[in-house]
C-alpha positions in Angstrom: 6.8 -32.5 -13.9 3.2 -32.3 -12.8 2.4 -30.0 -9.9 1.4 -31.6 -6.6 -2.4 -31.7 -5.8 -3.3 -28.4 -4.0 -0.3 -26.5 -5.2 -2.3 -23.9 -6.9 -4.3 -23.3 -3.8 -1.1 -23.3 -1.6 0.6 -20.7 -4.0 -2.6 -18.4 -3.9 -2.7 -18.4 -0.1 1.0 -17.9 0.2 0.8 -15.0 -2.4 -1.9 -13.3 -0.5 -0.3 -14.0 2.8 2.7 -12.3 1.8 0.7 -9.2 0.5 -1.2 -9.1 3.8 2.2 -9.4 5.9 3.9 -6.8 3.8 1.4 -4.4 2.4 3.8 -1.5 2.2 6.1 -3.6 -0.3 3.1 -3.6 -2.8 2.0 0.0 -2.4 4.3 1.2 -5.2 3.4 -1.6 -7.5 -0.3 -0.9 -6.7 0.0 2.8 -7.6 2.1 2.0 -10.8 -0.6 -0.5 -11.9 -3.4 2.0 -11.0 -1.7 4.6 -13.1 -1.3 2.2 -16.1 -5.0 1.1 -15.9 -6.2 4.6 -15.7 -4.0 5.7 -18.6 -5.0 2.9 -20.9 -8.6 3.5 -20.1 -8.2 7.2 -21.0 -6.6 6.7 -24.3 -8.7 3.6 -24.9 -11.8 5.8 -24.6 -10.5 8.5 -26.8 -9.8 5.8 -29.4 -13.4 4.5 -29.1 -14.8 7.9 -29.3 -13.0 8.5 -32.6 -14.1 5.0 -34.1 -17.8 5.8 -33.1 -17.9 9.4 -34.2 -19.9 10.3 -37.3 -17.7 10.8 -40.5 -19.0 14.4 -40.6 -17.6 15.1 -37.1 -14.4 13.8 -38.2 -14.0 16.1 -41.1 -15.2 19.1 -39.1 -11.9 19.4 -37.3 -8.4 20.3 -38.3 -5.2 18.9 -36.9 -4.5 15.4 -35.6 -7.5 13.1 -34.8 -8.4 11.6 -31.5 -7.0 8.5 -32.6 -3.6 10.0 -33.5 -3.5 11.8 -30.1 -4.5 8.6 -28.2 -1.8 6.6 -30.1 0.9 9.1 -29.7 0.4 9.5 -26.0 -0.4 5.9 -25.3 2.7 4.4 -26.8 5.0 6.4 -24.7 2.9 5.9 -21.5 2.9 2.1 -22.1 6.7 2.0 -22.3 7.1 4.3 -19.2 4.4 2.2 -17.3 6.4 -1.0 -18.0 9.5 0.6 -16.8 8.0 1.7 -13.6 6.0 -1.5 -13.0 9.3 -3.5 -13.4 11.0 -1.3 -10.8 8.1 -1.4 -8.3 7.8 -5.1 -8.6 11.5 -5.6 -8.3 11.5 -4.1 -4.9 8.1 -6.0 -3.9 10.1 -9.3 -4.8 13.3 -8.2 -3.0 11.2 -7.7 0.2 10.2 -11.4 0.0 13.6 -12.7 -0.9 14.1 -14.9 2.2 10.6 -16.5 1.9 11.1 -17.3 -1.8 14.6 -18.6 -1.0 13.2 -20.7 1.7 10.5 -22.2 -0.6 13.4 -23.1 -3.0 15.2 -24.9 -0.3 12.2 -27.1 0.3 11.9 -28.3 -3.3 9.9 -25.5 -4.9 11.0 -25.1 -8.6 12.0 -22.1 -10.3 8.7 -22.1 -12.2 6.8 -22.3 -9.0 8.6 -19.4 -7.7 7.8 -17.4 -10.7 4.2 -18.4 -10.4 4.1 -17.0 -6.9 5.2 -13.6 -8.2 2.8 -13.7 -11.0 0.0 -14.4 -8.8 0.9 -11.4 -6.8 0.8 -9.2 -9.9 -2.5 -10.6 -11.0 -4.2 -10.0 -7.5 -2.6 -6.4 -7.4 -3.6 -5.5 -10.8 -7.4 -6.7 -10.1 -7.3 -4.5 -6.9 -6.2 -1.5 -9.0 -8.5 -2.0 -11.9 -11.7 -0.6 -10.5 -10.3 2.7 -9.2 -8.2 3.0 -12.4 -11.2 2.5 -14.5 -13.1 5.2 -12.7 -10.4 7.8 -12.9 -9.4 7.0 -16.4 -13.1 7.2 -17.7 -13.6 10.6 -15.7 -10.3 12.0 -17.2 -11.2 10.8 -20.7 -14.6 12.8 -20.4 -12.8 16.0 -19.2 -9.9 15.6 -21.8 -12.3 15.3 -24.6 -14.3 18.3 -23.4 -11.1 20.4 -23.4 -10.1 19.1 -27.0 -13.6 20.2 -28.1 -13.2 23.8 -26.5 -9.9 24.0 -28.3 -11.4 22.9 -31.7 -9.5 19.5 -31.9 -12.7 17.5 -31.7 -16.1 18.1 -32.9 -18.9 19.1 -30.4 -21.0 16.0 -31.2 -18.2 13.5 -30.5 -18.8 11.4 -27.2 -17.1 8.8 -25.3 -19.2 5.7 -25.8 -20.5 3.8 -22.9 -19.0 0.4 -23.9 -16.9 -1.4 -21.4 -14.3 -2.5 -24.2 -11.7 0.3 -23.3 -11.8 -0.9 -19.7 -11.2 -4.5 -20.5 -8.4 -3.5 -22.9 -6.9 -1.4 -20.2 -7.1 -4.4 -17.8 -5.6 -6.8 -20.3 -2.8 -4.2 -21.2 -2.0 -3.7 -17.3 -1.9 -7.5 -16.9 0.4 -8.0 -19.8 2.7 -5.1 -18.6 2.7 -6.7 -15.0 3.3 -10.2 -16.2 6.1 -9.2 -18.5 7.5 -7.3 -15.4 7.1 -10.4 -13.3 9.2 -12.3 -15.7 12.1 -9.7 -15.3 11.7 -9.1 -11.6 11.6 -12.9 -10.7 14.3 -14.0 -12.9 17.2 -13.8 -10.6 15.7 -15.3 -7.6 14.0 -18.0 -9.4 17.4 -19.1 -11.3 19.5 -18.9 -8.2 20.5 -22.0 -6.4 18.5 -22.5 -3.3 21.5 -22.3 -0.8 22.8 -19.2 -2.4 19.4 -17.6 -2.5 19.2 -17.6 1.3 22.3 -15.5 1.6 22.0 -13.2 -1.4 19.9 -10.7 0.2 22.9 -9.5 2.4 25.4 -9.5 -0.4 25.9 -7.6 -3.6 27.5 -8.9 -6.8 30.8 -7.0 -7.6 30.3 -7.4 -11.5 27.7 -6.3 -13.8 26.6 -9.6 -15.8 27.8 -10.0 -19.4 24.1 -10.3 -20.6 23.1 -7.1 -18.9 26.0 -5.3 -20.3 25.2 -6.5 -23.8 21.7 -5.5 -23.3 22.8 -2.0 -22.2 24.9 -1.7 -25.4 21.9 -2.8 -27.5 19.8 -0.1 -25.9 22.3 2.4 -26.3 22.5 1.5 -30.1 18.7 1.6 -30.3 18.6 5.1 -28.6 21.3 6.4 -31.0 19.3 5.1 -34.0 16.2 6.9 -32.6 18.2 10.1 -32.1 19.4 9.9 -35.8 15.8 9.4 -36.8 14.7 12.5 -35.0 17.5 14.6 -36.1 16.8 13.9 -39.8 13.1 14.6 -39.9 12.2 17.8 -41.7 11.2 21.0 -40.0 7.5 20.2 -41.3 7.5 17.0 -39.2 7.9 18.4 -35.8 5.5 16.0 -34.1 7.3 12.9 -35.6 10.6 14.4 -34.6 9.3 15.0 -31.1 8.0 11.5 -30.7 11.4 9.9 -31.9 13.3 12.2 -29.6 11.2 11.3 -26.6 11.3 7.6 -27.4 15.0 7.9 -27.8 15.3 9.5 -24.2 13.3 6.6 -22.8 15.5 4.0 -24.5 18.7 5.8 -23.5 17.4 5.7 -19.9 16.8 2.0 -20.2 20.5 1.9 -21.2 21.3 3.9 -18.1 19.3 1.4 -16.0 21.1 -1.6 -17.4 24.6 -0.2 -17.1 23.6 1.9 -14.0 26.0 0.4 -11.5 29.0 1.2 -13.7 27.9 4.8 -14.4 26.7 5.3 -10.9 30.0 4.1 -9.4 31.9 6.5 -11.7 29.9 9.5 -10.9 29.8 8.7 -7.1 33.7 8.5 -7.1 33.9 11.8 -9.0 31.4 13.6 -6.7 32.5 11.9 -3.5 36.0 13.5 -3.3 34.9 17.0 -2.7 32.1 15.7 -0.4 34.8 13.9 1.8 36.7 17.1 2.0 33.7 19.1 3.0 32.4 16.6 5.6 35.1 14.3 6.6 33.0 12.0 8.9 29.5 11.7 7.3 31.0 12.4 3.9 33.6 9.6 4.1 31.0 7.0 5.2 28.4 8.1 2.8 30.9 7.9 -0.3 32.1 4.5 0.9 28.5 3.3 1.1 27.7 4.6 -2.2 30.7 3.2 -4.0 30.7 0.0 -2.1 27.0 -0.8 -3.1 26.9 0.3 -6.6 23.9 -1.7 -7.5 21.8 -0.2 -4.7 23.0 3.2 -5.7 22.0 2.4 -9.2 18.6 1.4 -8.0 18.0 4.9 -6.3 19.5 6.8 -9.1 17.7 5.4 -12.1 14.2 6.8 -11.1 15.7 10.3 -10.5 17.3 10.1 -13.9 14.1 8.9 -15.4 12.2 11.8 -13.7 14.8 14.4 -14.9 15.4 12.8 -18.3 11.8 12.6 -19.5 10.5 16.0 -18.1 13.6 17.8 -19.1 13.3 16.5 -22.6 9.7 17.4 -22.8 10.4 20.9 -21.4 13.3 21.7 -23.6 11.5 20.3 -26.8 8.6 22.4 -26.0 10.6 25.6 -25.6 12.7 24.7 -28.7 9.6 24.3 -30.8 8.0 27.5 -29.7 11.4 29.3 -30.4 11.5 27.7 -33.9 8.1 28.4 -34.8 8.1 32.0 -34.0 5.7 34.0 -36.3 5.4 31.2 -38.7 2.8 29.3 -36.8 -0.3 30.6 -35.7 -0.9 31.3 -32.0 -3.8 28.9 -31.9 -1.6 26.0 -33.3 1.3 26.9 -31.0 -0.9 27.3 -27.9 -2.5 23.8 -28.7 0.8 22.1 -29.3 2.2 23.5 -26.0 -1.0 22.4 -24.1 -0.6 18.8 -25.7 3.1 18.6 -24.5 2.2 19.8 -21.1 -0.5 17.0 -20.7 2.2 14.6 -21.9 4.7 16.0 -19.6 2.3 15.7 -16.6 1.5 12.1 -17.4 5.1 11.1 -17.6 6.1 13.1 -14.5 3.4 11.2 -12.6 4.8 7.8 -13.5 8.4 9.0 -12.9 7.5 10.5 -9.4 5.8 7.2 -8.3 9.0 5.2 -9.3 11.2 7.7 -7.6 9.3 7.8 -4.2 8.8 4.1 -4.2 12.4 3.2 -5.0 13.9 5.5 -2.5 11.6 4.4 0.3 12.3 0.8 -0.5 16.0 1.1 -0.8 16.4 2.8 2.4 13.8 0.7 4.4 16.0 -2.3 3.2 19.1 -1.0 5.3 17.5 -1.3 8.8 20.0 -4.1 9.7 22.9 -2.1 8.4 21.9 0.9 10.4 21.5 -1.2 13.4 24.9 -2.6 13.1 26.5 0.8 12.8 24.5 1.7 16.1 26.0 -1.2 17.8 29.4 -0.1 16.7 28.9 3.3 18.3 27.2 5.5 15.7 24.4 7.7 16.9 21.1 8.4 15.3 22.1 11.9 14.4 25.3 10.6 12.9 23.3 8.2 10.7 21.0 10.9 9.7 23.8 13.1 8.6 25.3 10.2 6.6 21.9 9.6 5.0 21.6 13.4 4.2 25.0 13.3 2.5 24.0 10.2 0.5 20.6 11.7 -0.4 22.5 14.8 -1.9 24.9 12.6 -3.8 22.2 10.3 -5.1 20.2 13.4 -6.4 23.3 14.7 -8.0 24.1 11.6 -9.7 20.5 11.1 -11.0 20.2 14.6 -12.1 23.5 14.5 -14.1 22.4 11.2 -15.7 19.0 12.5 -16.6 20.2 15.9 -17.7 22.8 14.1 -20.1 19.9 12.0 -21.6 17.5 15.2 -21.9 20.4 17.3 -23.4 21.2 14.5 -26.0 17.5 14.0 -27.1 16.6 17.8 -27.1 19.9 18.4 -29.4 18.5 15.8 -32.0 15.0 17.5 -31.9 16.6 20.8 -32.2 18.5 19.7 -35.3 15.3 18.8 -37.0 13.3 21.8 -36.1 15.9 24.5 -36.3 19.0 23.0 -38.0 21.1 23.6 -34.9 22.0 21.1 -32.4 21.7 23.8 -29.7 18.2 23.7 -28.3 16.3 26.6 -26.6 17.0 26.1 -23.0 14.5 27.2 -20.4 16.7 27.9 -17.5 14.0 28.5 -15.0 12.1 25.4 -16.0 15.2 23.3 -15.7 16.0 24.5 -12.3 12.4 23.6 -11.1 13.0 20.1 -12.5 16.1 19.8 -10.4 14.4 21.2 -7.5 11.6 18.8 -7.8 13.9 15.8 -8.0 15.6 17.0 -4.9 12.2 17.4 -3.0 11.3 14.0 -3.8 14.5 12.4 -3.1 16.1 14.0 0.0 12.9 14.1 2.2 11.9 10.7 1.1 15.4 9.2 2.1 15.3 11.0 5.5 11.9 10.2 6.4 12.4 6.6 5.9 15.6 6.7 7.4 14.2 8.2 10.5 11.8 5.2 10.7 14.5 2.6 9.9 16.9 3.8 12.7 14.1 3.2 15.3 13.9 0.2 17.5 16.5 -1.9 19.5 19.6 -2.3 17.5 20.4 -5.8 18.7 17.1 -7.1 17.9 17.3 -5.7 14.4 20.7 -7.1 13.6 19.5 -10.5 14.9 16.7 -10.5 12.5 14.0 -10.2 15.2 12.2 -7.5 13.5 11.4 -6.9 9.7 
């Protein structure tokens, strides 16, 4: 069916209007796309530097080439970027749920609704491109200089002045964003118009069959990658590490897909002692978390992503150092550790953005719920105690899921490098990861909750404010 005349102009104006009206809803998406552009620019620049380097310069260094380093870092970064962008865009779409549903009721087709979301992704990506290019290019220069200082790149290698890495980064970020838009807009675009208007205030009780099948497929894929990592020889530490890290990401995807089931189970297990310790706020927090398992899953998955990826990297690094011992030179060991620390910092940046954006969005969505509780007699202090309890439970569930993924992936890596499935566990580092997840989760929920409980309750329940 051909589009009416002026449809594209109307869609563009509507997309921009929504972004101006709800800029906070697109902040997380913009930051995620900025990181994607910067990361792709960084590794694209290293790739270009390796291609344009003289043959003598390539032979003058030992160890992995710039192309290998860029490829190893880039493949994981792109997958994590996609994960984070899907999450951020999903909340941006949910913030516009009513407007998109209203468009559906006045004869907008599902394809037109998806085009609206795609238009917003394209605009946000273009806005994030310039700062992403600048940061990525600057980091590429510094990263190359540090590699040269460590003897991993020849002194004569330079980042070329070609714009090709930036254009490739923009194309890659657009591809990630458009793929994410197809995932994020799927539910609202396929829903019947009348049902879409009421869907934002309800939650489905069951996880869809397709989602469960996808979760099972991701779980099987993660197990195959675990087997691949565990069966690598001790001389193939890098390949075992990449397979283990990729398996942790795939297993986290399985956790995200089966999140409502896993989150409901863990919340029920942890909720009983909380209800005993805090009969009032604990009972209400436990009821909220178990009654809204999908919402809990949305909050838990980024925490699990942060803990799972950073924990896997930290434990693998410790295990590799322990297994190497005196067999590896100090220079090689220090360089390997440094490269893993850089990769860990990059993954933590993506995961932290996803965690903060998700928790802020999930809590802000509950304004009407908080207003209704206030009308029923709850005070602001009681609501904040309930939120504090929910934040602690959410953190605990996310940390447990992330720790399970990190432990499984690290055991496969340890089997490859030492022959034992028991990895070397840096207790202090793991405690810091759990503390960091808590520091991002609890203050983020409480700060957003303080803002969400402000304002006249009757007006918020009636939908007078947004």
